[in-house]
C-alpha positions as CSV (number, residue, x, y, z in Angstrom):
1,X,-219.9,-49.2,7.0
2,X,-221.5,-48.7,10.4
3,X,-219.7,-49.7,13.5
4,X,-221.3,-52.1,15.9
5,X,-221.3,-51.5,19.7
6,X,-220.6,-54.3,22.1
7,X,-219.9,-54.1,25.9
8,X,-217.8,-56.8,27.6
9,X,-216.3,-57.5,31.0
10,X,-212.8,-58.5,32.1
11,X,-212.8,-62.3,33.0
12,X,-211.0,-63.2,36.1
13,X,-211.4,-66.9,36.3
14,X,-209.8,-69.1,33.6
15,X,-209.9,-72.7,32.7
16,X,-212.5,-75.2,31.6
17,X,-214.7,-75.2,34.8
18,X,-214.7,-71.5,34.8
19,X,-215.9,-71.4,31.1
20,X,-218.6,-73.8,31.8
21,X,-219.9,-71.7,34.8
22,X,-219.7,-68.6,32.7
23,X,-221.7,-70.1,29.8
24,X,-224.3,-71.3,32.4
25,X,-224.8,-67.6,33.4
26,X,-225.4,-66.6,29.8
27,X,-221.9,-65.4,29.0
28,X,-219.3,-66.5,26.5
29,X,-215.5,-66.6,27.3
30,X,-213.5,-64.5,24.8
31,X,-210.0,-63.1,24.4
32,X,-208.8,-59.7,23.0
33,X,-205.6,-59.9,21.0
34,X,-203.3,-57.3,19.5
35,X,-203.7,-54.5,21.9
36,X,-201.2,-52.5,24.0
37,X,-202.2,-54.4,27.2
38,X,-201.4,-57.9,25.7
39,X,-204.0,-60.7,25.6
40,X,-207.0,-59.7,27.7
41,X,-209.6,-62.4,28.8
42,X,-213.1,-61.2,28.4
43,X,-216.7,-62.3,29.2
44,X,-219.3,-61.5,26.6
45,X,-223.1,-61.5,27.1
46,X,-224.2,-64.1,24.6
47,X,-227.6,-62.1,24.2
48,X,-225.6,-59.1,23.1
49,X,-223.3,-61.1,20.7
50,X,-226.0,-63.2,19.0
51,X,-227.6,-60.3,17.0
52,X,-224.2,-59.1,16.0
53,X,-223.2,-62.5,14.6
54,X,-226.7,-63.0,13.0
55,X,-226.1,-60.0,10.9
56,X,-223.1,-61.6,9.5
57,X,-220.5,-59.8,11.5
58,X,-217.0,-61.2,11.3
59,X,-213.7,-60.3,9.9
60,X,-215.3,-57.5,7.8
61,X,-217.3,-55.8,10.5
62,X,-215.8,-53.1,12.8
63,X,-216.9,-53.4,16.4
64,X,-216.4,-50.7,19.1
65,X,-215.7,-53.0,22.1
66,X,-216.4,-51.3,25.3
67,X,-214.4,-53.1,28.2
68,X,-215.7,-52.5,31.7
69,X,-213.5,-53.2,34.7
70,X,-214.0,-52.0,38.2
71,X,-216.1,-49.0,37.3
72,X,-213.6,-47.9,34.5
73,X,-214.5,-48.3,30.8
74,X,-212.4,-48.0,27.6
75,X,-213.5,-48.5,24.1
76,X,-211.3,-50.1,21.4
77,X,-212.0,-50.9,17.7
78,X,-211.8,-54.7,17.0
79,X,-212.9,-57.2,14.5
80,X,-214.1,-60.8,15.3
81,X,-211.0,-62.9,14.2
82,X,-212.5,-66.3,15.3
83,X,-215.9,-67.6,16.7
84,X,-216.2,-71.1,17.9
85,X,-219.7,-72.6,17.5
86,X,-221.1,-75.6,19.3
87,X,-221.7,-78.2,16.6
88,X,-224.9,-79.5,18.2
89,X,-226.6,-76.5,19.8
90,X,-225.3,-74.1,17.1
91,X,-224.5,-71.4,19.7
92,X,-221.3,-69.5,20.2
93,X,-219.0,-70.9,22.8
94,X,-215.8,-68.7,22.5
95,X,-214.8,-65.5,20.6
96,X,-211.5,-64.1,19.7
97,X,-211.4,-60.4,19.0
98,X,-208.4,-58.6,17.3
99,X,-207.8,-54.9,18.3
100,X,-207.1,-52.8,15.2
101,X,-205.6,-49.4,14.6
102,X,-207.7,-47.1,12.4
103,X,-204.4,-45.7,10.8
104,X,-202.8,-49.1,10.1
105,X,-203.8,-51.4,7.3
106,X,-205.0,-55.0,8.0
107,X,-205.2,-58.1,5.9
108,X,-208.8,-59.5,5.7
109,X,-210.8,-61.9,3.4
110,X,-213.8,-60.2,1.7
111,X,-216.5,-62.4,0.0
112,X,-217.3,-62.0,-3.6
113,X,-221.0,-61.7,-4.7
114,X,-221.9,-62.5,-8.2
115,X,-224.5,-60.2,-9.9
116,X,-226.2,-60.6,-13.1
117,X,-227.0,-63.7,-15.2
118,X,-224.2,-64.8,-17.6
119,X,-224.8,-64.9,-21.3
120,X,-223.4,-68.4,-21.3
121,X,-226.0,-69.7,-18.9
122,X,-228.7,-68.7,-21.4
123,X,-227.0,-70.7,-24.0
124,X,-226.9,-73.8,-21.8
125,X,-223.6,-73.2,-19.7
126,X,-223.2,-73.6,-16.0
127,X,-221.7,-71.1,-13.6
128,X,-218.7,-72.7,-11.8
129,X,-217.6,-70.7,-8.8
130,X,-214.0,-71.4,-7.9
131,X,-213.1,-68.6,-5.5
132,X,-215.6,-67.1,-3.1
133,X,-213.4,-64.6,-1.3
134,X,-210.2,-62.7,-1.8
135,X,-207.6,-61.4,0.5
136,X,-207.0,-57.7,0.6
137,X,-205.2,-55.2,2.6
138,X,-207.0,-52.0,3.6
139,X,-207.7,-49.6,6.5
140,X,-210.3,-50.8,9.0
141,X,-212.5,-47.9,8.1
142,X,-212.7,-49.0,4.5
143,X,-213.8,-52.6,5.1
144,X,-216.9,-53.7,3.2
145,X,-219.2,-56.8,3.5
146,X,-218.6,-57.9,0.0
147,X,-217.4,-57.0,-3.5
148,X,-219.8,-57.2,-6.4
149,X,-218.7,-59.0,-9.5
150,X,-220.8,-58.6,-12.7
151,X,-220.9,-61.8,-14.7
152,X,-223.5,-60.9,-17.2
153,X,-221.1,-60.5,-20.1
154,X,-219.5,-64.0,-19.7
155,X,-220.1,-66.5,-22.4
156,X,-219.5,-70.3,-22.5
157,X,-215.8,-70.9,-22.0
158,X,-215.2,-67.5,-20.5
159,X,-213.8,-67.0,-17.0
160,X,-212.9,-64.1,-14.7
161,X,-209.7,-64.0,-12.6
162,X,-208.6,-61.9,-9.7
163,X,-206.5,-59.8,-12.1
164,X,-209.7,-58.6,-13.9
165,X,-211.2,-57.2,-10.6
166,X,-211.4,-53.4,-10.2
167,X,-212.2,-52.7,-6.5
168,X,-210.7,-49.3,-6.1
169,X,-207.5,-47.8,-4.9
170,X,-208.4,-48.2,-1.1
171,X,-207.7,-51.9,-1.4
172,X,-204.5,-54.0,-2.2
173,X,-205.3,-57.4,-3.5
174,X,-203.2,-60.0,-1.8
175,X,-204.7,-63.1,-3.6
176,X,-202.7,-64.3,-6.7
177,X,-203.8,-62.4,-9.8
178,X,-204.1,-65.7,-11.8
179,X,-206.6,-67.2,-9.5
180,X,-209.9,-68.0,-11.3
181,X,-213.0,-66.6,-9.6
182,X,-215.7,-67.9,-11.9
183,X,-216.0,-69.7,-15.3
184,X,-218.8,-70.6,-17.6
């Protein structure tokens, strides 16, 4: 998975009024969590963040966050842990970044993508998707956008559970093995 680049500034002012002024200038208030420096308030250019979010970046996308402060820069690997969206304008209004260590596993939720057409659907059955993502533990460098799940062999009355997934040794599945993913 390719890493995405994003440059941010340290945010000095805090509070509701400061956040409104920041948004009027085209920036979004954000916070960096989990780093060695504690929680760091940031200002993100909304034009730089928009294409990253539009590509579906989130908890499964590794971002190289370049932090600029008083002429000094440092780059840290992060994931977007939370993104608040304005319900009317559909624009980002706040972002939470989580700093990750490339040598330490993290817990993330990875979506499941169904591929193929189930044999049971051809017989008149209906695909019932019960679980759309699973919780896994993996190294940040091993994150993927989704796991493919082939349902072409399923007949009417068949189902797939988390226990039937084979996603590789790089991932430890944290979701209950008895959880049903899809049934026909």
